[in-house]
Steps between C-alpha positions, in 0.01 A plus 500: 500500500380138468289527818336818373422335171331214683288739700387673182393161361181507703466875535181491297338249735605700804292807409216579739171415323169648596325163506715342769489381855618785714679264736679321215657796328845347511634222276343163551732209440318195377558178690728250329333230291473144612822303462541319177739467208313762299500754778871575502569869546626708213873510446643823629645727237853631560551866567722706275792456736442126519485481125843658470642264759342181370570300188568783261656399169877510476569764241826522313624694201389222265138535619522873437652443157214265414266801514696652210473188281241654262755774428777251415530623140529865599746420778713290263531788253571739786772266627662502153518879504631481857783275378582746219503793743724313744751409228504859376560638847780253567675610181553850645781411746694325221466801272598731788812289551592541133469879530735506797748264331502719187594801714770317697649350184512839332660652812759223502578554130378154403254646245475836329264773612301466176457126556396560859244762384363254245462234771324752726256602225437141402421397858284811551279402207490146634394628845219706347373203300517268798323750726227552241442127475502469879248783537262355241524150646453632855193701401335204328591276792345740752179542298450128445564403861284780642209432265518132591503598868182707463318215329614258769370731773167544324449124464614439855256750646212369293575141601529593866181706493317218322617256765394733781144550376463122464578440868218413737342768717649344815848585370417872506360467851852449637717677241525882511406662170786749535750216510356351182516840330864533601583164349308589186695823448837513674594132512419446133711803410799354685448171318475677166842657542647167608358297212624733226684825579707360786582193295606731215738686730622174647573355156677816390712504813578129480593526133722800570663315788568185296623672185690758703671224697598327174649824368682552831668159466583568136652835591699374804455162659719604796279795596184295434620224734570753775151649452332159519673431832283772658168359373427242776496772765265715289264207432488408869404854596232510232350165599473607864335827401254331262377252760448768764340751267255247359359439846478871579335593169242223528405612851486863388261419215274310739493799736432732206199291401364522856548878505328529163205298631473732800510812284241369256262398777529840670463705183195297397342573838629854544153633588473258790849596617414869497160448660676358807795744482742204482748658259776497761443135584500402134818698432672325791384163369632568152821645643555173684453307175732741317760458773494124440586568136769743612646246743552237232616765253764621745624146549527464124679836487749384765570184303540701181725751675725231646523325165568820306740632763707184484464400135585835341825565696603140442431535127694826466782367716523192280504721190787709636700186573439384142598843365821493705592158363415614146729799536777262607441291186515814280830603660634150441390517133259207534200705379437833331343805660205470260440140606508604866248774426280256309523247782401757762202610289394136468538461875282808555240363259498164675485646851222735396309211351558297815351789697208501256450130566488572873241774449295282269523216749346728762209566264465127438499436873216749541318344206535152647345627823217667309457197276465273799184682607363550150546137400348395829181672387526384141549139605220506756207272421159633611382303801135507390439195277427582135138539403310257285352555155128455563254777407163409648203665329265472797149638518391806301360640826850531646775294657451252782760502778544252784739479794512160671671474840776742394795552735755766415804668658713762329843367396662785692313393817461123464401442863209747497194350334287774347230266369403185687226281360360776278204378291280713276304447177393770256248407231500654150358852511499511879643789702663415833618748763779403739482677837681459827769627728827635371762229447239229454628410152257676266764660276698176502198329344514749212873437451442125479231552236753695293750219564762724649552208738391135520334360813696244700191288545152472353385593151393810310306456176372738235214359292576161649867504392788516746635853471855367464397324177365816338710703257637807681411754232151355467454508878588867529271584211214309663565659842540876551580685819413851613716554807436738786823681414533445123832539322501766230802508270688818410352494152196639323144438618434298186801279575378436853147408391630266228768341717301187583396399148698278262338619179459813295218717632325792339468848643127442528557194722738697721253784540214258564694343787578847638136602476393184683749582777386865504852609407426649157397834644822587681710347221335719236561806717877444493697704240610193304206277583582132482859582396563683829781358709423432864843535662688247709252261667217724376601786729328753270162335563289488812440174683150474361619565145766229528235262632271568206786446256559159659130418467505599132810284450321200652181557301693520172638150568141363509592240765280206600595550866536849644696548824426821688710593798260771621532667161292804596685577824672812364189655347271764643137415568369620164772334292470183704129474422564547127787250493300246701233520233765455230645200681156346541452535126849361438427202727253358248621176341789479742566397857616749762703462817529814710693566818246713680575760763172692462149389577370651176722263303406195703125537464524496122672159491320172433693337783704625794786288638646586840872421513663454838838349583545377145170320446136573416302487824166618361344561159164601358307809394520821699144463630541135593826560684356798687203290604730218615670733746843340450845632421381720212225659709757579770729665246220720371371588848847599620555710191167684523426523871861595573432831326251595769251654258141391447514594133722202421257263673219626285715456187580138586131430536433665166778295340357178635160585350639628174717196429775575260406862420729753661547868420819701506368685806453166679859411421617829635304444819676169558852644491 
């Protein structure tokens, strides 16, 4: 999974552009920078498997309990009711013993039948009162512990989610989203039960064991001593089982996270799977992952079966030995039949509670395994250094941007330099088109501007300020991106358009942005207009409609620097022409950087920069670069003449004479 994630990291740069060298269609790896202390390669990020194997935090029950600290008051009250319920339950065997003794005494003529009946009625009323108190206390205990558990889970999920969204982009390059979702849902649920409900059951069982043991010694110290002699063997069996099962459960949860990641990836790309008829392959892949879960689960089941198969017969055998010895004591007159009955009930209570402790311990073991992975994420410090606090005003004409000798390698591929000596300057209000072969580093440039990553060498400044010193929120308000494949959330159209702003906007502003992006027409035609939901990833919209929503979202932000990753690529010729006009209008008082795959886009830019092997090899206007006959001219000639049609040649000549003007039909002719 980690290798696939790495390959997706540069998937965008590996698309086949139209403006590219036909002989350089594959990835171009930039040469390494000159040696020097500042040119050290990026530190490689660990894969998900490495992360589990490396320095993960040691998680114990105390760390889990710390998550329930805000609920200390509720848990304390719940523990009080638990104590009351345990005392009430432990009173039952003693009362049962009195009932039996009353009957045996009456049968032996020691008391009259009327006195025996009075004792029976008295103890019956006492049993009803005790059971009522036990039921009330148990109900309150269950409610308080469970409500505390739900609040703990809610806080835990919110904290984990908050920590995840604060991680750097490079972290998500190597960590499957499905695995993170599994930790966010299943692992936190296991921890919730451990921090509250399991602890409640553990306390109840422990209290019953302790108080029951005390009552056993009070009732008959001889029988209690014999019972205690069997405990070391029971504890040894339990310790062996706990250590084995902890390892199996932890491995099973890790395999479950991997299977969840596989399922989520496949379901998200189900159309691609079906388009290649790979359902069988995908099913086999998931079956393999599910079999890994099964393998560890079966090992855990074997351990549980061995433990249960040995512990239960040993426990019942020990109880029968104790019962035999108790019967001997009754025959010898050393204890009454009622006391023997009470003792055996106490023994059953204690053994049942001991079994409850074993079951709760299994839940705690699973929670410790889940907590190890959750706390590993919660304790992780983002590797990208924190941003500064500067908010440069810059020029009213737009932002200035400058790359100086930038070298960059993705943290997941530290030995492959994507940018090597990249230098480029954009003046306020200027539009710059980046062109070149696939894999040259054009999309990486856009990611650096958004500060998804920091370069390993060189500098990147916005309005003369190092981008690392600029406040993150301010930076992403000043810079807006319209990607080639924009993300549309499974919300309303209004929500998607407003997603990028950090202020209250009016309906008029939303509609104005939609009109500028030529999206208002299709939005108004929908049954619920701007309140219409778009489905998961915008599946209810066409590619062109999603693209126009993304353009409207960017325009509503009113950025000073607009990044366009071929923002009109999914539009038809007519819509492209209209949106190009809207973008030209939107480009006023702001700078524009566009990754250009079409000639119609390039000719409208103030400057064209040819990116090859991670650096700018040529820059200038379209006309000047065509006249120079260099790398740019070769890209254009190979694009146009490769089509084998004289119409395209004529269009290139018209474009060169027309300058930046380009119609939608021209754009269509360059496809």
